[in-house]
C-alpha positions in Angstrom: 100.4 120.5 82.7 100.3 117.4 80.5 101.1 115.3 83.5 98.2 116.8 85.4 95.9 116.3 82.5 97.0 112.6 82.3 96.3 112.3 86.0 92.8 113.7 85.5 92.2 111.2 82.6 93.4 108.3 84.8 91.1 109.2 87.7 88.1 109.8 85.4 88.9 106.5 83.6 89.0 108.1 80.2 92.5 107.3 78.9 91.2 107.2 75.3 90.0 110.8 75.4 93.2 112.2 73.9 93.5 109.6 71.1 97.0 108.4 72.2 98.3 105.0 71.0 98.8 102.1 73.4 102.6 102.5 73.7 102.4 106.3 74.3 99.7 105.7 76.9 101.7 103.1 78.7 104.8 105.4 78.8 102.6 108.2 80.2 101.2 105.9 82.8 104.6 104.8 83.9 105.8 108.4 84.0 102.9 109.3 86.2 103.7 106.4 88.5 107.3 107.6 88.9 106.6 111.3 89.3 103.7 111.1 91.7 105.2 108.2 93.6 108.4 110.3 94.1 106.3 113.2 95.4 104.9 111.1 98.2 108.2 109.4 98.8 109.8 112.8 99.5 107.0 113.6 101.9 107.7 110.3 103.7 111.4 111.0 103.9 110.8 114.4 105.5 110.0 112.8 108.8 112.7 113.9 111.3 113.7 117.0 109.4 115.4 117.8 106.1 118.6 119.2 107.4 122.0 117.6 107.2 122.1 113.9 106.7 118.3 113.6 106.9 118.1 115.3 103.5 119.4 112.1 102.0 116.4 110.3 103.4 114.1 112.6 101.4 116.0 111.6 98.2 116.2 108.0 99.1 112.4 107.7 99.8 111.6 109.8 96.7 113.4 107.2 94.6 112.2 104.1 96.5 108.4 104.7 96.4 108.3 104.6 92.5 110.7 101.6 92.7 108.3 99.9 95.1 105.4 100.4 92.8 107.1 99.5 89.6 109.0 96.5 91.0 105.9 95.1 92.5 104.1 95.5 89.2 107.0 93.9 87.3 107.3 90.9 89.6 103.5 90.3 89.5 102.8 90.8 85.8 104.5 87.9 84.0 102.7 85.1 85.8 99.5 87.0 85.6 99.8 87.4 81.8 100.5 83.6 81.5 97.4 82.8 83.5 95.4 85.1 81.2 96.7 83.2 78.2 95.8 79.9 79.8 92.3 81.2 80.4 91.9 81.9 76.7 92.2 85.7 77.0 95.3 86.3 74.9 93.5 88.7 72.6 92.8 91.0 75.6 96.4 91.2 76.9 97.0 94.7 75.6 93.8 96.1 77.3 94.7 94.1 80.5 98.2 95.6 80.7 96.8 99.1 80.1 94.1 98.7 82.8 96.7 97.4 85.3 99.1 100.3 84.5 96.3 102.8 84.9 95.4 101.5 88.3 99.1 101.6 89.2 99.3 105.2 88.1 96.2 105.9 90.2 97.9 104.6 93.3 100.8 107.0 92.7 98.4 109.9 92.1 96.4 109.3 95.3 99.6 109.0 97.3 100.8 112.3 95.9 97.5 113.9 97.0 98.2 112.7 100.5 101.7 114.2 100.6 100.7 117.5 102.2 98.9 115.6 105.0 101.9 113.4 105.4 104.2 116.4 105.9 101.8 117.9 108.4 101.8 114.6 110.3 105.6 114.5 110.3 105.9 117.9 111.9 103.1 117.2 114.4 104.1 113.9 115.8 107.5 112.6 116.9 106.9 109.0 117.5 108.6 106.8 114.8 106.4 103.7 115.1 103.3 105.8 114.7 104.8 107.5 111.7 105.5 104.1 110.1 101.9 103.0 110.8 100.5 106.2 109.4 102.3 105.7 106.2 101.1 102.1 106.0 97.5 103.4 106.3 98.2 106.0 103.6 99.4 103.2 101.3 96.4 101.2 102.2 94.1 104.1 101.2 95.9 104.6 97.9 95.8 100.8 97.2 92.1 100.7 97.8 91.7 103.7 95.4 93.8 101.8 92.9 91.6 98.7 93.2 88.5 100.9 92.7 90.0 102.3 89.5 91.0 98.8 88.3 87.4 97.6 88.7 86.3 100.5 86.4 88.9 99.8 83.8 88.1 96.1 83.9 84.3 96.7 83.5 84.4 96.5 79.6 86.6 93.5 79.8 84.3 91.7 82.2 81.3 92.6 80.1 82.9 90.9 77.1 84.4 87.9 78.9 83.2 87.3 82.5 86.4 85.3 83.1 88.2 88.6 83.6 86.4 89.1 86.9 88.1 86.1 88.5 91.5 87.1 87.1 91.1 90.7 88.3 90.6 89.4 91.8 93.5 87.1 91.5 95.7 90.1 90.4 94.6 92.1 93.5 95.6 89.2 95.8 99.0 88.6 94.1 99.8 92.3 93.9 99.0 92.9 97.6 101.1 89.9 98.7 104.1 90.9 96.6 103.8 94.6 97.4 103.9 94.1 101.2 107.0 91.9 101.0 108.6 94.2 98.5 108.1 97.2 100.8 109.8 95.2 103.6 112.8 94.5 101.4 113.2 98.1 100.2 112.9 99.7 103.7 113.5 102.1 105.3 111.1 104.6 103.7 110.5 106.8 106.7 113.8 106.3 108.4 114.4 106.4 112.1 115.9 109.8 113.1 117.9 107.9 115.8 119.6 105.7 113.3 122.1 106.2 110.5 120.5 107.2 107.2 120.9 104.4 104.7 119.3 103.3 101.4 118.8 99.7 102.4 118.7 98.0 105.8 121.4 95.4 106.4 118.7 92.9 107.4 116.5 93.6 104.4 115.1 90.0 104.0 112.6 88.5 106.3 108.9 88.0 106.8 107.1 91.3 106.5 103.8 90.0 107.8 105.0 89.1 111.2 106.7 92.4 111.7 103.7 94.5 110.5 101.5 92.6 113.0 104.0 93.2 115.8 104.2 96.9 115.0 100.4 97.2 115.0 100.1 95.5 118.3 102.8 97.7 119.8 101.1 100.9 118.7 97.6 100.0 119.7 98.7 98.6 123.0 100.0 101.9 124.2 
């Protein structure tokens, strides 16, 4: 129940409503990201069934979606905080981190809300490239919602110091760039039923952007 109340606070942008300290709030936000991300990951992994070896894909995906969200956050954050300091915003770093973590939790919450639709999609369509593209769209929707939340959390910061507006946009660009490549490294998330179930692909490294474009052209060209 506390997790659901926390999710409600995140979406309504009222994290201070329960009078929690900064550290406790951050822990709760990270917990929300992990739990709700895992819910959607399990839904992703259910493509192709949950019997036999395919059940491992459910567990793999349930662990990798939170890993994707938190790893992207961890890779993007240090340089962003340094830039904030260079822009003379050192005093706001605590509020900045909490705003970013809240938006991150929001992405996980929105993804979890899409989990029933994802399961329905998985049992309704059998084409693997289409399933991958659907999940990419679901992540895009959740990311857009996270950006919307971030704008709300940043509003008081921007009102105090307009420089935050530029840095918020810079964060969105860096986070999206790192996130797409991180998703490519951590694949598979859906898992091709015709291939062996594995946690990582042997050819994990590469350019995610050229592959995503090729997948989009392949699906739309049918």
